[in-house]
TORTOR-273264 format. One record per atom (N, C-alpha, C): residue in three letters; y, z, x. Coordinates in steps of 0.05 Angstrom, whole numbers, padded with zeros to 5 digits, always signed. Layout:
N
ALAYZX
...
This chain:
292
UNK+00206+00011+01060
UNK+00222+00022+01039
UNK+00221+00004+01015
UNK+00219+00014+00991
UNK+00220-00002+00967
UNK+00249-00006+00960
UNK+00255-00028+00948
UNK+00283-00032+00943
UNK+00288-00048+00918
UNK+00312-00046+00908
UNK+00320-00062+00886
UNK+00349-00069+00888
UNK+00359-00089+00874
UNK+00386-00097+00877
UNK+00399-00102+00851
UNK+00426-00102+00851
UNK+00440-00106+00826
UNK+00452-00134+00826
UNK+00456-00146+00802
UNK+00466-00172+00800
UNK+00488-00174+00779
UNK+00507-00191+00784
UNK+00528-00193+00765
UNK+00534-00222+00758
UNK+00536-00229+00733
UNK+00538-00257+00726
UNK+00563-00261+00710
UNK+00582-00276+00721
UNK+00607-00281+00707
UNK+00606-00307+00692
UNK+00596-00307+00668
UNK+00596-00332+00652
UNK+00622-00332+00637
UNK+00641-00347+00647
UNK+00668-00345+00635
UNK+00677-00373+00628
UNK+00674-00380+00602
UNK+00682-00406+00594
UNK+00702-00403+00571
UNK+00726-00411+00575
UNK+00746-00410+00554
UNK+00758-00438+00551
UNK+00760-00448+00528
UNK+00771-00475+00524
UNK+00801-00474+00524
UNK+00815-00485+00544
UNK+00844-00485+00545
UNK+00856-00504+00526
UNK+00881-00500+00519
UNK+00895-00518+00502
UNK+00897-00546+00514
UNK+00900-00546+00540
UNK+00899-00571+00555
UNK+00889-00565+00583
UNK+00879-00584+00598
UNK+00869-00578+00625
UNK+00888-00564+00642
UNK+00914-00568+00639
UNK+00934-00556+00656
UNK+00940-00527+00647
UNK+00931-00520+00623
UNK+00939-00494+00612
UNK+00918-00473+00614
UNK+00897-00478+00629
UNK+00875-00459+00631
UNK+00885-00433+00643
UNK+00880-00411+00629
UNK+00889-00385+00638
UNK+00872-00375+00662
UNK+00884-00361+00681
UNK+00869-00351+00703
UNK+00850-00329+00694
UNK+00830-00323+00710
UNK+00811-00302+00704
UNK+00825-00275+00702
UNK+00815-00258+00684
UNK+00826-00231+00682
UNK+00817-00214+00705
UNK+00835-00198+00716
UNK+00827-00179+00736
UNK+00812-00156+00723
UNK+00803-00137+00739
UNK+00789-00114+00727
UNK+00806-00099+00707
UNK+00794-00089+00686
UNK+00809-00076+00665
UNK+00824-00051+00675
UNK+00849-00048+00666
UNK+00864-00025+00674
UNK+00850+00001+00664
UNK+00849+00021+00681
UNK+00836+00046+00673
UNK+00856+00069+00677
UNK+00857+00086+00657
UNK+00876+00109+00657
UNK+00873+00126+00682
UNK+00848+00131+00690
UNK+00843+00150+00712
UNK+00845+00138+00739
UNK+00846+00111+00740
UNK+00846+00098+00766
UNK+00873+00099+00780
UNK+00872+00099+00806
UNK+00897+00098+00822
UNK+00901+00069+00832
UNK+00925+00059+00828
UNK+00931+00032+00837
UNK+00954+00033+00857
UNK+00953+00017+00878
UNK+00974+00016+00898
UNK+00986-00011+00899
UNK+01007-00014+00915
UNK+01023-00039+00916
UNK+01005-00063+00921
UNK+01007-00083+00902
UNK+00992-00108+00905
UNK+00966-00109+00889
UNK+00955-00085+00881
UNK+00930-00085+00866
UNK+00935-00095+00837
UNK+00915-00108+00826
UNK+00918-00120+00799
UNK+00899-00107+00779
UNK+00907-00110+00754
UNK+00890-00100+00732
UNK+00897-00117+00707
UNK+00878-00119+00689
UNK+00883-00133+00664
UNK+00887-00113+00641
UNK+00904-00119+00622
UNK+00909-00102+00599
UNK+00923-00119+00578
UNK+00912-00117+00553
UNK+00924-00132+00532
UNK+00923-00162+00535
UNK+00902-00172+00548
UNK+00899-00201+00552
UNK+00917-00213+00573
UNK+00929-00196+00590
UNK+00947-00205+00611
UNK+00940-00192+00637
UNK+00945-00205+00659
UNK+00942-00193+00686
UNK+00968-00179+00694
UNK+00965-00157+00708
UNK+00988-00142+00718
UNK+00984-00135+00747
UNK+01006-00134+00762
UNK+01004-00126+00791
UNK+01022-00102+00796
UNK+01010-00082+00809
UNK+01025-00057+00815
UNK+01046-00062+00837
UNK+01070-00051+00833
UNK+01091-00053+00853
UNK+01090-00030+00873
UNK+01079-00008+00864
UNK+01076+00016+00881
UNK+01054+00033+00870
UNK+01050+00056+00882
UNK+01028+00074+00873
UNK+01032+00082+00844
UNK+01010+00082+00829
UNK+01013+00089+00801
UNK+00986+00099+00790
UNK+00987+00117+00771
UNK+00963+00126+00757
UNK+00971+00134+00729
UNK+00957+00125+00710
UNK+00962+00133+00682
UNK+00985+00119+00668
UNK+00999+00100+00681
UNK+01021+00086+00669
UNK+01011+00059+00657
UNK+01011+00057+00632
UNK+01000+00034+00618
UNK+01016+00009+00625
UNK+01003-00013+00634
UNK+01017-00038+00640
UNK+01033-00047+00616
UNK+01058-00054+00621
UNK+01075-00065+00600
UNK+01090-00044+00584
UNK+01085-00018+00589
UNK+01097+00003+00573
UNK+01126+00009+00580
UNK+01135+00000+00604
UNK+01162+00007+00612
UNK+01179-00017+00619
UNK+01171-00040+00608
UNK+01188-00064+00611
UNK+01192-00073+00640
UNK+01214-00087+00645
UNK+01219-00100+00671
UNK+01223-00079+00693
UNK+01230-00054+00686
UNK+01236-00035+00707
UNK+01211-00018+00714
UNK+01188-00024+00702
UNK+01164-00008+00706
UNK+01150-00015+00732
UNK+01128-00001+00737
UNK+01112-00005+00761
UNK+01096-00030+00760
UNK+01090-00040+00736
UNK+01073-00064+00733
UNK+01089-00089+00730
UNK+01082-00109+00746
UNK+01094-00136+00744
UNK+01075-00153+00728
UNK+01085-00165+00706
UNK+01069-00182+00689
UNK+01062-00208+00703
UNK+01036-00214+00706
UNK+01027-00238+00719
UNK+01019-00260+00699
UNK+01023-00254+00673
UNK+01017-00275+00653
UNK+00990-00271+00639
UNK+00986-00287+00619
UNK+00961-00286+00603
UNK+00937-00293+00621
UNK+00915-00280+00615
UNK+00890-00286+00629
UNK+00868-00293+00610
UNK+00848-00307+00620
UNK+00826-00315+00603
UNK+00802-00298+00609
UNK+00781-00310+00621
UNK+00756-00295+00626
UNK+00756-00287+00655
UNK+00737-00270+00662
UNK+00734-00262+00690
UNK+00723-00235+00694
UNK+00729-00223+00717
UNK+00717-00197+00724
UNK+00729-00174+00709
UNK+00716-00151+00712
UNK+00726-00127+00699
UNK+00716-00126+00670
UNK+00726-00106+00655
UNK+00717-00103+00628
UNK+00740-00103+00608
UNK+00761-00118+00615
UNK+00784-00119+00598
UNK+00783-00142+00578
UNK+00805-00147+00563
UNK+00806-00168+00544
UNK+00800-00195+00557
UNK+00784-00211+00544
UNK+00778-00238+00554
UNK+00755-00238+00573
UNK+00745-00215+00582
UNK+00723-00214+00601
UNK+00697-00213+00586
UNK+00676-00226+00596
UNK+00651-00226+00582
UNK+00628-00217+00600
UNK+00634-00203+00622
UNK+00611-00192+00637
UNK+00610-00162+00637
UNK+00633-00149+00634
UNK+00633-00120+00631
UNK+00629-00104+00656
UNK+00627-00116+00679
UNK+00622-00102+00704
UNK+00649-00091+00715
UNK+00648-00067+00726
UNK+00673-00054+00735
UNK+00683-00066+00762
UNK+00667-00082+00775
UNK+00675-00095+00800
UNK+00681-00125+00795
UNK+00705-00133+00801
UNK+00712-00161+00797
UNK+00701-00178+00820
UNK+00701-00204+00816
UNK+00691-00222+00837
UNK+00709-00220+00862
UNK+00735-00217+00857
UNK+00754-00215+00880
UNK+00748-00190+00896
UNK+00742-00168+00882
UNK+00735-00143+00896
UNK+00709-00145+00911
UNK+00690-00158+00899
UNK+00664-00163+00912
UNK+00668-00179+00937
UNK+00685-00199+00936
UNK+00690-00215+00960
UNK+00704-00199+00982
UNK+00721-00180+00974
UNK+00734-00162+00993
UNK+00714-00143+01006
UNK+00695-00134+00991
UNK+00675-00116+01001
UNK+00656-00129+01021
UNK+00650-00155+01016
UNK+00631-00169+01032
UNK+00642-00195+01043
UNK+00662-00194+01061
UNK+00675-00218+01071
UNK+00657-00236+01087
UNK+00636-00225+01099
UNK+00618-00241+01117
UNK+00590-00243+01105
UNK+00587-00240+01079
UNK+00561-00240+01067
UNK+00547-00267+01070
UNK+00521-00266+01069
UNK+00505-00290+01068
UNK+00510-00304+01042
UNK+00513-00331+01041
UNK+00518-00345+01016
UNK+00497-00340+00995
UNK+00473-00332+01004
UNK+00452-00326+00985
UNK+00460-00304+00965
UNK+00475-00284+00974
UNK+00483-00262+00957
UNK+00508-00269+00943
UNK+00506-00275+00917
UNK+00529-00283+00901
UNK+00537-00262+00881
UNK+00562-00263+00873
UNK+00572-00246+00852
UNK+00558-00252+00826
UNK+00554-00277+00820
UNK+00540-00285+00796
UNK+00511-00274+00796
UNK+00499-00274+00819
UNK+00472-00263+00821
UNK+00471-00233+00814
UNK+00492-00219+00824
UNK+00494-00191+00818
UNK+00498-00186+00789
UNK+00516-00201+00777
UNK+00523-00197+00748
UNK+00498-00204+00731
UNK+00484-00225+00739
UNK+00460-00233+00724
UNK+00439-00210+00724
UNK+00438-00196+00746
UNK+00418-00175+00749
UNK+00424-00150+00732
UNK+00449-00147+00724
UNK+00457-00123+00709
UNK+00442-00120+00683
UNK+00433-00142+00671
UNK+00420-00140+00645
UNK+00394-00125+00647
UNK+00382-00123+00671
UNK+00356-00109+00674
UNK+00360-00079+00671
UNK+00383-00069+00678
UNK+00389-00040+00676
UNK+00417-00036+00665
UNK+00420-00038+00639
UNK+00447-00037+00627
UNK+00462-00011+00630
UNK+00447+00010+00638
UNK+00461+00036+00642
UNK+00474+00038+00669
UNK+00467+00019+00688
UNK+00479+00020+00714
UNK+00508+00014+00714
UNK+00525+00031+00726
UNK+00554+00027+00727
UNK+00565+00023+00700
UNK+00552+00035+00680
UNK+00560+00032+00652
UNK+00555+00058+00636
UNK+00553+00080+00651
UNK+00547+00106+00640
UNK+00569+00125+00647
UNK+00579+00141+00628
UNK+00600+00160+00633
UNK+00628+00147+00631
UNK+00648+00161+00641
UNK+00675+00150+00640
UNK+00680+00129+00661
UNK+00704+00118+00661
UNK+00709+00096+00680
UNK+00707+00105+00709
UNK+00714+00129+00715
UNK+00711+00139+00743
UNK+00682+00139+00751
UNK+00665+00150+00734
UNK+00636+00151+00741
UNK+00625+00123+00744
UNK+00633+00105+00727
UNK+00622+00078+00729
UNK+00630+00065+00755
UNK+00655+00068+00763
UNK+00665+00056+00788
UNK+00652+00070+00812
UNK+00649+00096+00811
UNK+00636+00110+00833
UNK+00607+00100+00836
UNK+00593+00096+00814
UNK+00565+00088+00817
UNK+00564+00059+00829
UNK+00581+00042+00819
UNK+00582+00015+00830
UNK+00588+00015+00860
UNK+00607+00032+00868
UNK+00615+00034+00896
UNK+00592+00045+00912
UNK+00578+00065+00901
UNK+00556+00078+00916
UNK+00533+00058+00920
UNK+00526+00043+00899
UNK+00505+00024+00902
UNK+00512+00003+00923
UNK+00536-00008+00921
UNK+00544-00030+00939
UNK+00548-00020+00967
UNK+00556+00006+00971
UNK+00559+00017+00997
UNK+00531+00019+01011
UNK+00512+00029+00996
UNK+00485+00031+01007
UNK+00473+00004+01013
UNK+00477-00014+00995
UNK+00468-00042+00999
UNK+00480-00054+01024
UNK+00506-00050+01027
UNK+00520-00060+01050
UNK+00508-00049+01076
UNK+00503-00023+01076
UNK+00491-00011+01100
UNK+00464-00022+01106
UNK+00448-00026+01085
UNK+00420-00035+01088
UNK+00418-00064+01098
UNK+00438-00080+01092
UNK+00437-00109+01098
UNK+00458-00119+01117
UNK+00473-00101+01130
UNK+00494-00110+01148
UNK+00516-00125+01133
UNK+00524-00114+01110
UNK+00545-00127+01094
UNK+00535-00150+01078
UNK+00511-00147+01066
UNK+00498-00168+01050
UNK+00494-00193+01068
UNK+00486-00189+01092
UNK+00481-00212+01110
UNK+00452-00218+01112
UNK+00435-00197+01116
UNK+00407-00201+01120
UNK+00392-00202+01093
UNK+00375-00222+01090
UNK+00359-00225+01065
UNK+00331-00213+01069
UNK+00320-00217+01093
UNK+00293-00207+01098
UNK+00292-00189+01123
UNK+00272-00173+01124
UNK+00268-00155+01147
UNK+00267-00172+01173
UNK+00281-00163+01193
UNK+00284-00178+01218
UNK+00260-00175+01237
UNK+00246-00153+01236
UNK+00224-00148+01254
UNK+00198-00160+01243
UNK+00193-00185+01250
UNK+00170-00199+01238
UNK+00143-00186+01246
UNK+00143-00171+01268
UNK+00118-00157+01276
UNK+00108-00138+01255
UNK+00126-00129+01238
UNK+00119-00110+01217
UNK+00105-00124+01193
UNK+00109-00150+01190
UNK+00101-00164+01166
UNK+00072-00158+01157
UNK+00052-00160+01176
UNK+00024-00156+01167
UNK+00017-00128+01158
UNK+00035-00109+01164
UNK+00028-00081+01158
UNK+00034-00072+01130
UNK+00047-00089+01114
UNK+00056-00081+01087
UNK+00035-00088+01065
UNK+00011-00092+01073
UNK-00010-00098+01053
UNK-00029-00074+01052
UNK-00029-00059+01030
UNK-00047-00037+01026
UNK-00072-00048+01011
UNK-00092-00055+01027
UNK-00116-00069+01016
UNK-00132-00050+00998
UNK-00127-00024+00998
UNK-00142-00006+00982
UNK-00134-00008+00952
UNK-00111-00021+00947
UNK-00102-00024+00919
UNK-00121-00043+00905
UNK-00128-00038+00880
UNK-00147-00055+00866
UNK-00138-00084+00863
UNK-00112-00089+00863
UNK-00102-00116+00860
UNK-00098-00130+00887
UNK-00102-00115+00909
UNK-00100-00127+00936
UNK-00074-00140+00942
UNK-00075-00161+00958
UNK-00051-00175+00967
UNK-00055-00205+00962
UNK-00052-00214+00937
UNK-00059-00242+00930
UNK-00041-00263+00944
UNK-00018-00255+00953
UNK+00000-00274+00966
UNK-00005-00276+00996
UNK-00024-00259+01006
UNK-00030-00259+01035
UNK-00022-00233+01047
UNK-00036-00225+01068
UNK-00032-00199+01081
UNK-00004-00196+01091
UNK+00008-00217+01101
UNK+00035-00215+01114
UNK+00058-00223+01095
UNK+00053-00223+01068
UNK+00073-00233+01050
UNK+00091-00212+01038
UNK+00086-00186+01043
UNK+00100-00165+01029
UNK+00120-00150+01047
UNK+00133-00165+01065
UNK+00153-00153+01082
UNK+00179-00148+01067
UNK+00197-00133+01080
UNK+00222-00125+01067
UNK+00240-00148+01060
UNK+00249-00148+01035
UNK+00267-00169+01025
UNK+00288-00156+01007
UNK+00312-00169+01005
UNK+00332-00162+00986
UNK+00351-00140+00996
UNK+00369-00132+00978
UNK+00390-00113+00986
UNK+00381-00085+00994
UNK+00357-00076+00984
UNK+00347-00050+00992
UNK+00319-00054+01005
UNK+00313-00078+01014
UNK+00289-00084+01029
UNK+00264-00074+01015
UNK+00257-00087+00993
UNK+00232-00083+00979
UNK+00209-00091+00997
UNK+00190-00073+01001
UNK+00167-00078+01018
UNK+00142-00064+01007
UNK+00119-00073+01017
UNK+00092-00064+01009
UNK+00083-00077+00982
UNK+00058-00084+00981
UNK+00047-00098+00958
UNK+00049-00080+00933
UNK+00046-00054+00935
UNK+00047-00037+00911
UNK+00075-00035+00901
UNK+00095-00037+00918
UNK+00123-00037+00908
UNK+00130-00063+00895
UNK+00120-00085+00906
UNK+00125-00111+00893
UNK+00112-00111+00865
UNK+00089-00100+00863
UNK+00076-00099+00837
UNK+00091-00081+00818
UNK+00099-00058+00827
UNK+00114-00039+00809
UNK+00140-00051+00800
UNK+00155-00063+00819
UNK+00181-00075+00812
UNK+00177-00099+00793
UNK+00157-00115+00800
UNK+00152-00139+00783
UNK+00143-00131+00755
UNK+00126-00111+00752
UNK+00118-00102+00726
UNK+00142-00092+00710
UNK+00160-00077+00723
UNK+00183-00066+00709
UNK+00202-00088+00701
UNK+00204-00109+00717
UNK+00224-00130+00712
UNK+00212-00153+00696
UNK+00186-00153+00692
UNK+00173-00175+00678
UNK+00171-00200+00695
UNK+00169-00197+00721
UNK+00167-00219+00740
UNK+00142-00214+00757
UNK+00125-00234+00761
UNK+00101-00230+00777
UNK+00107-00231+00807
UNK+00119-00210+00817
UNK+00126-00210+00845
UNK+00102-00205+00863
UNK+00081-00194+00852
UNK+00057-00190+00868
UNK+00046-00217+00876
UNK+00045-00236+00858
UNK+00035-00263+00864
UNK+00055-00279+00879
UNK+00081-00275+00874
UNK+00101-00291+00888
UNK+00124-00273+00898
UNK+00119-00258+00919
UNK+00141-00241+00930
UNK+00164-00257+00941
UNK+00160-00282+00946
UNK+00181-00299+00958
UNK+00205-00303+00940
UNK+00201-00298+00914
UNK+00223-00300+00895
UNK+00246-00282+00903
UNK+00241-00260+00916
UNK+00262-00241+00923
UNK+00280-00252+00944
UNK+00271-00271+00960
UNK+00288-00284+00980
UNK+00297-00311+00972
UNK+00289-00320+00948
UNK+00296-00346+00938
UNK+00316-00346+00914
UNK+00316-00325+00899
UNK+00332-00323+00875
UNK+00351-00299+00877
UNK+00377-00303+00879
UNK+00396-00281+00883
UNK+00395-00260+00861
UNK+00390-00268+00836
UNK+00389-00249+00814
UNK+00364-00232+00816
UNK+00341-00244+00824
UNK+00316-00229+00827
UNK+00320-00209+00850
UNK+00333-00217+00872
UNK+00337-00199+00894
UNK+00353-00175+00885
UNK+00374-00180+00870
UNK+00391-00158+00861
UNK+00376-00140+00841
UNK+00360-00153+00824
UNK+00344-00137+00805
UNK+00325-00118+00818
UNK+00313-00127+00841
UNK+00295-00108+00854
UNK+00310-00085+00866
UNK+00334-00090+00875
UNK+00350-00068+00886
UNK+00358-00049+00863
UNK+00365-00060+00840
UNK+00372-00043+00817
UNK+00347-00028+00807
UNK+00324-00040+00809
UNK+00299-00026+00801
UNK+00296-00001+00818
UNK+00299-00003+00844
UNK+00297+00020+00861
UNK+00318+00041+00854
UNK+00343+00032+00852
UNK+00366+00050+00847
UNK+00362+00065+00822
UNK+00352+00052+00801
UNK+00352+00065+00774
UNK+00326+00079+00768
UNK+00304+00073+00782
UNK+00278+00084+00774
UNK+00263+00100+00796
UNK+00271+00097+00821
UNK+00255+00109+00843
UNK+00270+00133+00856
UNK+00256+00155+00860
UNK+00267+00178+00874
UNK+00266+00174+00904
UNK+00247+00158+00914
UNK+00243+00156+00942
UNK+00237+00183+00954
UNK+00248+00190+00977
UNK+00244+00216+00989
UNK+00262+00238+00977
UNK+00278+00231+00957
UNK+00295+00250+00944
UNK+00283+00263+00920
UNK+00299+00277+00905
UNK+00289+00292+00881
UNK+00299+00279+00855
UNK+00314+00257+00857
UNK+00325+00244+00834
UNK+00331+00215+00841
UNK+00334+00198+00821
UNK+00342+00171+00827
UNK+00371+00170+00836
UNK+00379+00149+00849
UNK+00407+00146+00858
UNK+00425+00144+00833
UNK+00415+00131+00812
UNK+00431+00128+00787
UNK+00436+00156+00776
UNK+00415+00173+00774
UNK+00419+00200+00764
UNK+00438+00216+00781
UNK+00437+00212+00807
UNK+00454+00227+00825
UNK+00484+00221+00819
UNK+00490+00196+00813
UNK+00518+00188+00809
UNK+00527+00195+00780
UNK+00510+00193+00760
UNK+00520+00198+00733
UNK+00518+00227+00726
UNK+00503+00243+00740
UNK+00500+00272+00734
UNK+00516+00289+00753
UNK+00532+00277+00771
UNK+00550+00292+00788
UNK+00538+00304+00813
UNK+00513+00296+00820
UNK+00501+00306+00845
UNK+00515+00296+00870
UNK+00527+00272+00868
UNK+00543+00262+00890
UNK+00530+00240+00906
UNK+00546+00226+00922
UNK+00537+00204+00938
UNK+00515+00211+00957
UNK+00517+00236+00969
UNK+00497+00244+00988
UNK+00468+00243+00978
UNK+00465+00248+00952
UNK+00438+00247+00940
UNK+00428+00219+00938
UNK+00446+00199+00937
UNK+00436+00171+00937
UNK+00425+00164+00964
UNK+00437+00175+00985
UNK+00427+00170+01012
UNK+00399+00182+01014
UNK+00396+00206+01004
UNK+00370+00220+01005
UNK+00348+00204+00991
UNK+00356+00192+00968
UNK+00336+00177+00952
UNK+00328+00151+00966
UNK+00346+00140+00982
UNK+00340+00114+00995
UNK+00327+00118+01022
UNK+00338+00135+01039
UNK+00328+00138+01066
UNK+00330+00166+01077
UNK+00329+00185+01058
UNK+00333+00213+01066
UNK+00313+00224+01086
UNK+00289+00214+01085
UNK+00268+00224+01104
UNK+00276+00220+01133
UNK+00291+00198+01138
UNK+00299+00192+01165
UNK+00328+00200+01172
UNK+00345+00202+01152
UNK+00373+00205+01157
UNK+00384+00233+01150
UNK+00374+00245+01129
UNK+00386+00270+01119
UNK+00377+00295+01135
UNK+00390+00317+01129
UNK+00384+00342+01142
UNK+00386+00340+01173
UNK+00406+00325+01182
UNK+00410+00322+01211
UNK+00394+00301+01224
UNK+00378+00286+01209
UNK+00360+00266+01220
UNK+00374+00243+01235
UNK+00396+00234+01223
UNK+00412+00213+01236
UNK+00440+00213+01225
UNK+00456+00232+01234
UNK+00483+00235+01223
UNK+00501+00211+01225
UNK+00497+00194+01246
UNK+00513+00171+01249
UNK+00508+00151+01226
UNK+00482+00148+01218
UNK+00476+00130+01196
UNK+00487+00140+01170
UNK+00485+00166+01166
UNK+00496+00178+01142
UNK+00526+00174+01140
UNK+00540+00178+01163
UNK+00569+00174+01163
UNK+00576+00145+01158
UNK+00560+00127+01168
UNK+00565+00098+01163
UNK+00564+00092+01133
UNK+00545+00103+01119
UNK+00543+00099+01090
UNK+00567+00112+01076
UNK+00574+00136+01084
UNK+00596+00151+01072
UNK+00622+00135+01075
UNK+00627+00125+01099
UNK+00652+00111+01105
UNK+00654+00086+01087
UNK+00632+00072+01084
UNK+00632+00048+01067
UNK+00637+00055+01038
UNK+00625+00077+01029
UNK+00629+00086+01002
UNK+00659+00094+00997
UNK+00670+00108+01016
UNK+00699+00115+01013
UNK+00717+00091+01012
UNK+00710+00071+01028
UNK+00725+00046+01028
UNK+00723+00032+01001
UNK+00699+00031+00990
UNK+00695+00017+00965
UNK+00707+00032+00941
UNK+00706+00059+00941
UNK+00718+00073+00919
UNK+00748+00070+00920
UNK+00760+00069+00944
UNK+00788+00064+00946
UNK+00796+00037+00935
UNK+00779+00017+00941
UNK+00784-00010+00931
UNK+00783-00011+00900
UNK+00765+00005+00889
UNK+00761+00005+00860
UNK+00780+00025+00846
UNK+00797+00039+00862
UNK+00818+00055+00850
UNK+00809+00082+00840
UNK+00787+00094+00852
UNK+00778+00120+00844
UNK+00773+00137+00869
UNK+00773+00164+00865
UNK+00767+00182+00887
UNK+00736+00182+00891
UNK+00727+00189+00915
UNK+00698+00188+00920
UNK+00682+00212+00908
UNK+00696+00233+00900
UNK+00682+00256+00889
UNK+00672+00274+00911
UNK+00655+00293+00904
UNK+00645+00313+00923
UNK+00616+00307+00932
UNK+00606+00323+00950
UNK+00579+00322+00960
UNK+00572+00294+00971
UNK+00588+00286+00991
UNK+00584+00259+01003
UNK+00561+00258+01022
UNK+00555+00280+01036
UNK+00534+00280+01056
UNK+00508+00291+01046
UNK+00487+00288+01063
UNK+00461+00298+01055
UNK+00448+00314+01078
């Protein structure tokens, strides 16, 4: 399977008045359409707020001390797309950590954020609900493919020599066994490494090992697949999420030949359950057409 991954880079440097006065990172930006429950946080107006109970559409700070939002104080830089944030991603680092509590240290939030620059439309198209759903859909599929961002490379080493299509004019310059599955969506085959590398401006055909050595490159390859490849489906996963086709079509684009149309309902349900969990964490409903 060819794969690509997303990366997020939180470069957050704010000069405090004094070392002791450094403001905490901003939580994800408050969104009108998002649902927040007790304990969830959001940033608005340069301050962090914590929900006391279920709420939707109530602007933080609008109802004073008796409102649903508890003022957590001024915030500086950090996750989300609110005041003081400089990465613009709808998933905060804290949320990323909640999604992947047992992830391999190789897969970092900063690596994900850094990769976002390769495909600026990813999780940044449509309204806030669409953006969050797409981020959740990508991360849910990635979680399924890697065991919760645990595996970096394909585990069946016996497959390694089979991913060299010697009929391609450029051959396999890194060696016949060098193009095994790597990264969040398991990029494999020499022609996929070439295609992804050409799109990203990185010579992955000559050095496919970059995908298992550089977290941002790994995520970029996953994002390449997500944003540009139909796979066995009829549209890219990105198009499925921003055009309303639904999460099920992202499954079809990634592994539909083996899982959809009754091929492996347990695997499909595993992806759906993870997506539902992630959308809940991001404060949005999962939408329709979850299966394939």
